[in-house]
LORO-531280 format. One record per residue: residue in one letter; x, y, z of N, C-alpha, C in turn. Coordinates in steps of 0.02 Angstrom, whole numbers, plus 50000, padded with zeros to 5 digits. Each point is the difference from the previous one (the first is absolute). Layout:
N
AXYZXYZXYZ
...
This chain:
426
M454994986349153500254998550035500654997249977
E500044996249956500294994549973500445003049967
T499585006049944500605005949971500305004350039
A499855002450052500435003350057500554996550017
A499824993550022500694996150036500524998749931
I499624997849950500354998549945500405005749973
L499795006350004500675007950010500164999950052
I500014999550065500454999650043500534993950009
G499864994949954500514992450020500445004149924
S499735002449971500555003049922500435002650025
A499605008350041500605005250022500494994750050
L499664996350035500694997450056500384997349963
I499804996349944500564996449959500395004649961
A499615005449980500515006049995500565002050016
L499685000550069500445003950037500654995650015
V499814993050013500544996450013500594998649952
A499544999949923500555000849937500545005350013
V499655005349984500355007050032500454999150047
Q500014997650048500644999550080500384996249952
V499834994049998500474993949959500465003749949
I499785005249943500345003549977500415003650007
L499765004650059500385006450025500554993150056
G499884994750002500504998950057500454997849953
T499874996949954500404995449934500595006849969
V499635006949993500325006449961500545001050053
T499724999450078500505003150052500464994850006
S500044992749991500264996950017500665000049944
V500005000849932500275002149929500465003950012
L499535006250026500555005050003500405001150074
A499894996250055500484998350060500574997249952
L499854995649968500634994149980500305004549965
S499755002149930500445005549971500595004350026
R499575003750071500365005350029500544994850039
Q499834994750026500464993850028500535001149960
R499974996749957500414998849930500545006349985
K499565005149998500495006049960500435001550073
Q499994999650058500155001250075500644993550005
N499744996149968500654993649997500455001749941
S499755001349944500455002649947500295005650008
L499925007350042500495003050040500444998250044
S499854993950047500404997450049500654996149969
D499604996349943500484996949978500655004149956
L499795006549976500345002349955500545003050048
F499655003850057500415001750052500434996750021
M499884994650037500574993750020500434998849942
M499944998749940500465001149931500555005349986
E499605005650029500415005049977500635000850060
R499794998350083500485001250036500584993449995
I499644993449976500594995149975500435002349938
E499695004249977500445001249921500295006950054
A500005003250020500295006550034500654993650031
A499814996450034500444995950054500364996449954
R499924997249959500384997149936500565004949972
A499805005449986500405005949981500605002650026
R499735000050064500495002050064500504994450010
R499964994349993500354994750002500464999449935
E499835000549939500264999849953500465006249986
R500065007750046500125005550017500634997850049
E499904997650060500514996550027500374996449974
S500004994349960500234995349979500405002449948
Q499865005949940500375002149965500515003050043
N500025003850042500645001650042500224997950045
A499924993650025500524996450022500564997249949
W500434995950027500504997449982500324994050012
N500264998249950500514993050040500725000349990
G500194997750041500695000750026500465005950033
F500235002549974500485008150035499825005349950
R499765005550037499905006249969500505005150029
K500265004249959500215006150016499785007050036
F500275000150049499495004450041500735006350020
V499785007349993500365005550037499985001150064
V500464999450044499745004950045500065007950002
R499375001250015499945006749988499915001750060
Q499964998050069500235004550053500304995650066
K500335004050032500274995350069500065003450069
I499404997750032499855003250060500054996750072
E500435004150034500014998250061499465001450043
E499684993950027499594999850037499914999250067
A500484997750035500334997750069500674999049993
K500075000250062500974997750012500024991549954
G500494999249953500024995249968499364998049972
T499595002849976499674997349961499875006949947
A499684996749932499975006249938499404995849958
S499645004849960499624999249949500485001149940
F499594995949965500264999449913499414999049966
Y499995007349951499574999749965500184998549913
L499714994249981500004996049937499575001549962
E500015001649957499895002749905500144995449960
P499514996449947500214998449961500455003449951
H500424995049972500585003649956499715000949912
D499524994949969499715004549950499265002850004
G499865002450068499775005650006499064997349989
K499944992649979499384997249994499625000250099
P499215001249976499674998550069500054994450034
L499964998450062500274992750037499384997750026
P500054993750027499374996350004499965001550086
A499295000850018499644999150060500704993850022
F499825000750082500074996750048499774996950045
K500004995550031499405000050075500345002350067
P499745006950008500505000650076500334995850030
G500684998650032500074995250036500654996549974
Q499964999749935500474994349929500595005350020
F500484995649963500665002349989500314998649934
L500685005649995500324998649924500594994450002
T500205001349961500694992650007500555003649954
F500505000550029500565003649950500714995350012
R500355002649935500384997049963500605003650014
L500535001050035500565002150028500774999549958
D500265002749993500744996549988500175004350041
V500524996550028500135001450087500935000149985
P500555003750004500754997650014500004994250053
D500364996249963500104995250023499714993150031
E499525001849944499444994850020500214995649924
P500144993549998499964997049925499455000449957
K499385000350027499374999349951499695005450020
P499355003949972499475004150007499564998950083
V500025004750049499684997450051499284999349999
I499464997450005499205002650001500155000750096
R499295004549992499755003450067499215002249973
C499634999850059499345002849988499825003550069
Y499795006949982499755004050052499195003849986
S499704999150046499215001349997499935005849986
L499425001749932499915006749980499785005850075
S500145005549995499675005450071499595003549971
D499745002749931499555003750005499444995949955
G499345004349995499644996849972500034998449922
P499554997349976500014997849932500145007349943
R500275000749969500235006449948500174997849924
S499594999849958500215000949945500965003749957
D500225005550023500615002949992500624994550043
R499834999950080500604996950012499724994950052
Y500564996850040500034999750041500475001550064
R499804997950058500464999250072500264994750037
V500594999050015500234995350021500235006150078
T499984997050068500495002450060500424995050011
I500655002850008500354992650045500435003750030
K499974994250064500505001650066500794998849987
R500355002450023500774997149992500024995750079
V500204992749978500044992450046500665001150011
P500075002950071500865000750027500194992250018
A500394999050004500354993350057499754998850054
P499684992750004499634999250056500465002450058
R499655002650056500295003950083500304992650022
K499934994350005500244995050023500464997549960
V499965002349940500724997549964500365005349974
P500125005550008500385005149954500364997949965
D500564995549993500524999049941499504997249947
A499324995349997499654997749952499885007949935
P499874997049950499975005049945499385003150016
P499785004249966499575005650017499294995849947
G499545003749974499664999049953500195001649926
L500034994749970500435003349933499475003049970
I499464998049961499725004349958499675008050016
S499995000450079499665003950024500295004450007
N500664998850018500735006749997500155000949931
F499904995549944500145001349952499455004849963
F499454999950025499625006549976500115005050037
H500165001750056500235005850038500565003149985
D500524996649958500805000450005499975003249916
H499804994849985500114999749912499395001249957
I499465001650017499635002049955499545008349997
H500035002849947500035006850014499435002349943
E499825006549997499555002549967500134998849931
G499674998649932500214997549945500344993350008
D499914996450028500184994649978499764995249965
I500094995849976499564995949964499994990450032
L499394998550017499914993350034499564995249964
D500154993049999499574996249982499494997950034
V499505000849991499214997650039499594995149969
R499704994750040499444996849981499335004550035
A499484996349954499405005150009499914995950094
P499465003250013499645000650082499614993550017
S500284995250042499804993849996499914999250090
G499644995150004500264996250095499194999349999
H499614996550046499644998150021499625001850088
F500595005150008499655003850063499785006049971
F499435002349988499765005050005499115002650026
M499975004650002499105002950023499774999249956
D499335000049997499385000749958499695008650051
T500125004349940499705007250057499064999950005
Q499844995549958499235000849997499644994450055
A500474998150009499704992950046499735003250070
K499364995850014499855002250072500115002050046
P500244992750034500395001650058500535003450012
S499985003250068500395007150001500824995050022
A500345004249979500884997850023500305001450015
V500494995850039500355002650059500774998749963
L500435005449997500594999949981500505000650040
I500234995150000500904999350047500684999749972
A500285003450030500775002849962500364999750048
G500894998249990500474999450028500565005149975
G500235003750014500595001449951499805002649918
V500524997049970499735002849929499404998249976
G499724992750041499574998949972499325002449990
I500255006150009499345006049983499794999649921
T500484999349971500045001749918499314997849991
P499844993049998499474996349973499415005150022
M500185002650046499214999050038499895008749971
V500395002450001499795006649959500105002049939
S499954993849970499704999749925499184996550023
M500004997250059499334996249992499325009250034
L500605002750028499685005650040499795006449927
R500504998849963499975004849964499354999149936
A500044993949981499664994549967499045002750020
I499994999250066499545002550018499565005149998
A500445005550002499865007450010499975001849936
D500184998649944500075002049933499574997249967
S499874992650013499304997049982499265003750000
G500055002050056499335003250043499754994650040
S500404995050016499674994250023499595002550081
E499574995550017499885001950063500044996450068
R500454993449991500394996750019500285000450067
Q499815000650053500435000950068500684996650013
A500315004850005500714995550007500365004950059
V500294996850051500425001650051500784997450022
L500495004449981500874999049979500084999650078
F500404993450015500495001250077500704999249982
Y500335007349994500494998649974500725000550058
G500374994150011500675000950036500575002149977
V500515004650041500515001749986500455001350042
R500635000750023500375001250037499795006750042
N500165006649948499755007050023499925004049932
G500115004150027499855007349945500484999349930
G500594998050022500564998949951499814994649945
D499614995050011499724993449962499485000249957
H499675005650022499325001249992499805003149930
A500074993149942499985001249942499355003249975
L499745003949934499595002149986499455004950015
K500175002850057499705002750075499535005749965
A500475003749940499375005550010499364998249939
E500274994249952499444996949950499444995150054
L500204998450060499694995850031499365003550059
K500625007950013499355003150015499405002249958
E500175001949946499645003149932499534995850006
L500034992850001499394996049980499764998650061
S500135000550056499604998750066499405007749987
S500395003249997499525008550008499415000649940
N500254997949936499575002849953499504992849971
N500114994450047499584994249993499714998650063
R499014999350010499925000450075500024990050000
N500234997849958499774993250009500724997450010
I500585001950001500624997750020500265005250054
R500244994150056500275002350061500754997449993
I500365002150056500734996350007500315002250069
V500184996350017500314999150049500724997650028
T500335007050024500644996450001500415000350034
C500444993150010500404999650060500674998549996
Y500205005050051500785001050010500274994850066
S500434997449982500344993050045500345005250061
G500395002949968500475005850030500095007249978
P499545003550025500065006849970500315003950031
R500425005449950500445002450034499905004550043
D500145003850042500125003250073499965009349945
G499575003350004499995008049971500044999449924
Q499804994349982499995002149915499294994649978
D499874994650030499254997749991499585002350056
V499445002949976499325004250045499364994149993
K500044998750036499264992049993499435003549989
G499544999449962499315002249982500265005249930
Q500475001249990500375003449957500414997149945
D500474996650009500414992849953499754995050017
Y499724997950066499964992150006499384999650042
D499574994150007499435000450034500154997650073
E500414990749988500054995850053500935001750006
A500244999050075500604997150002500254995950030
C499904994549943499784991949983500344995649952
R499964995750009499904995749908499384999450001
V500004997749940499334996549981499924995850026
S499314998950038499714992750007499205001149993
V499694992950027499354999050004499855004850056
D500275000050055499725004250041499935007449976
V500605003349981499755007849952499455000049962
M499694993549969499695001049942499324999150037
K499944997350054499474999250059499575006950002
E500595004650010499805004950039499565003649951
Y500135000849924499905002649926499254997049978
L500154993049998499434995249977499324997150044
K499485003949969499354994450057500144993749986
T500144997349961499994992749979500484997049983
S500004992549973500654998149971499784999349915
N499335001649986499814995049938500065007149958
H500734997249970500135004749954500404994949918
R500145004049966500784996249954500605002950025
Y500574994950004500595004450028500534997849939
F500275003249992500605003549931500735002050072
M500414994549983500815003450022500494997749988
C500495004050010500824999349977500315004750041
G500564995450016500685002250033500354993249997
P500585000950034500374996350039499604993650019
P500164990649987499904997950013500024998350100
P500315002650031499654997950059499655004850028
F499915005249960499435004550033499354998849950
M500004994949982499244997949944499974995150031
Q500634994850011499724994650051499545001950056
S500435003150042499835001050074499005005049972
V499865004649974499505001549994499364994949964
T500494995549956499314995749975500024994750066
D500284998150033499794997250086499575002450038
Q500195007850001499385002750023499295001349974
L499955001249942499434999049995499714992849973
G500294996050005499774994450009499674999750050
E500485000750048499745000250088499385004050005
W499825004149960499155006550011499724997149961
G499994991549973499384998149962500145002749908
V500505001549982500045002449928500014995549951
P499604997449948499964992849970500605001649964
A500484996049979500664998649962499815003249942
D499364996849967499755003449929499985006749993
D499955004550050499945008650005500455003550013
I500834995750003500765001650008500125001149952
F500485003249949500365001249936500515002650009
S500564997649998500675002249994500544999349969
E500415003449988500495000149978500815002150019
A500554995150004500555002550063500455000549952
F500485003350038500724999249975500414995450005
G500454998649955500364994649996499724993949984
P500254993249993499694992750004499764999050057
A499565001550027499505000250050499304995249975
S499644996650040499224999649986499675001450088
I499545001450003499855002550080499204995649990
K499984994450040499694994750028499545003750060
A499324994049994499625003450059500264994950040
K499924999850072500344997250039499564993849998
S499164997349972499944992849993500304998249935
E500435002049963500324996949959500514995750005
K500164992849988500264996550024500725000749935
P500565000750033500875001549966499924995749941
R500345001349929499944995849955500644995550013
D500484999350042500494993150025499664996750029
A499445001250050499514996150046499924993149970
V500164992850008499934993849943499404996950056
E499484997249969499474996850017500484994150020
P499804996750064500194992150022499734996049951
V500444995649989499994993649965499654996450041
A499574995149954499664994950041500554995450000
G499814995950063500744994450010500795000550024
G499965007549980500855002850026500254996949943
A499784999949933500305002049940500575005249980
A500494998349960500395006149993499595003149959
A500445006849985499515005849977500415000749914
V499295000249948500044998549947500725005249960
Q500404998349970500535004949971499535002949955
V500555005449975499565002549955500575002749948
K500174999949949500455000149965499705005849914
V500485005750009500205006049962500374998449934
T499704998549951500624999049944499865006949958
F500735002249984500075005149939500234996549958
S499435001449931500044995649943500555002149968
R500155006949989500605002349947500554998750031
S500075001750070500674999750038500244993549990
G499074995050002500454992350010500244997550067
K499605005750061500064996850076499354998550025
E500194994350038499404999250051500415000550067
I499495003650035500235000150076499344999950048
S499924996450056499704999050059499675006750043
W499505000050004499865007850023499734999350082
D500375003750045500264998250047499475004550038
V499464998150041499365004150009500425004050071
G500254997850039500495005250040500565003949974
K500175000149960500455004149977499785005049944
D500144997249964499725003549903499265003850032
S499945006449965499465002950019499535001749933
T500475002349935499725000449951500244997249942
L499904998949924500164995849960500415003549976
L500225008750008500225002549953500864999850071
E499764999250061500844999850038500124992549993
L499604995349971500164994050011500684998749919
A499555004249923500435000149970500675002750012
E500125008250049500385001449999500594996150050
S499794996350044500424995950021500514993249974
N499415000249927500274995049979500415000649917
G500115006350014500235002249933499515000449927
V499355001649996499704998949974499625006549982
E500145006049953499925006149986499184999649982
I499665005450059499195002449974500325007050013
N499715004549942499985006949998499395002450084
S500135005450025499955002250045499925006050024
G499245001550019500205009550010499865003050084
C499334997649999499525005750072500094995350041
R500114991749989500034994150044499415000050054
T499305002549968499655000950058499314996649971
G500134999449924499194996549960499725005649973
G500225006149983499715006249963500345000449957
C500485000649954500235002549937500034997149946
G500174991450015499714995049934500704998649977
T500395000050035500674999049972500454992750001
C499844999350043500074992150014499524995249982
K499485001349942499544993450010500334996549938
V499884994250023500004995549976499654993149971
A499844995949939499604994850014500084992450026
F499724997349991499964992650026499754997049949
K500494992749992499854995549955499444995050041
S500155001050059499454994150054499995002450045
G499404998350048499975000650069499765006649996
S499995003350076499775006250030500265004250060
V499725005549988500515003750081499415002750018
K500135000850071499465007150056500615003750019
Y499495005150032500295006550026500095000950048
E500335002850046499835002550093499705004849980
S500205006449950499375005949974500095001249945
Q499265000849962499725000049956500455005249954
P500534999649948500215002549939499575006549991
D500515005149996499575005849992499805004749928
C500224993649951500005000449923499444992949989
D499855002049902499764994449975500374995649986
I499834993350014500394994149975499674994449947
E500074999949962499894994949918499834992450037
S499604995649974499854993950031500794996149985
G500254997350032500414995450003500875002150026
C499825007650011500705004250021499895000950074
G500525004550029499864999950074500615008250008
L499985001550041500695005550034500344994550037
A500734998549993500404997150029500135003250074
C500165006649997500185001850049499245000650083
V499544999449970499564997950052499584990950011
A500224997149972499764993049990500534996850025
C499594993950031500124993950011499834994049953
P500124993650014499864995149934499424995650066
D499465000549963499464995150013500084992649995
G500454997750013500194990449981500415001349945
D500204995849958500745001849942499765002149944
L500495004549993499745004949958500804999049941
V499725001549930500565001249967499835009949968
V500655002249980499915006950007500545000449911
D499765005449964500325001149949500505005750004
A500544998850048500655002850010500514997649994
């Protein structure tokens, strides 16, 4: 009996030992496999990082500082008073990619102007390595002031820029753009020639194979003003995730057919959007005349759309504000009725010290111009960066954020106002 018990005990011990050994071997093999998987994952991640780095390097190599020469390869009429200009690099080298919604900055020698004029125009095509396209509407004199001069540069493009001409162009820039791979659905809202960055966004979605859902609400007076009509139709017909709703505020009898040329006989509004959108939970991208955009922004706020979900680009020196925002000129009451603090702006190189009038002065550029201080300027909307100045002391604030990158200690005079005493290197 004792011998049998010993044998059984020895067998159990051996069995346990074998199980321990098997468990250890299994754990070692599993750990080895995990290490191999981790190694492969790390390698894959490194390859992706390297590919992204190489892509950034290629793009940065193609980018340029200052102005680059471009040839106007084609000039095509898109609608009444609206034309597209197809630009190819004069040196024939590849172009850097840009973010759909960004703009180009032009430097133009205009007759009777004392110095070159700077203007910015949105890119109206998706990113390509061989060409850029801008679509420009001729700006007439205001209807209420017919004796006022028409748009200087828009008319110059239409009347004096022809195929074969060479233009000076800065690289694409601007903070108004779309991430085509983002998940939230996008609602694009365009008034008039504000369609240009929207076409760029839609083309980028289509060409990249993005599945991002996008609905465009496009408002014009009638079919005579309907720019890029064929391209918009092609984009909506060939891409299930793109839908376009066109509104004519004054369709032409016998010429504009509802359901064929346009969808709604009215102005673009949130009431129209509600007919096509199930919810307000989207990202909104908007471009058009300032009154149009302010009206739609107010309506979106009343619909419950957060201000952070609305991205806009206005024409001209205007900012679009949510209703809840306090106007920049609003002054907090001073305790005890004390007088408001006087702000001094010193232009150091010009040797001028000027009091800032909150009720009168709106930008540093206007203050400088009204007091004989020369500061170069271009777009006057915070986009081109021509009016960039350095501050020796003090800081500025912006009613609307500049649309170009600014180094620390500098600012754009055309959209800045002093945030306390300021010394400007001008």
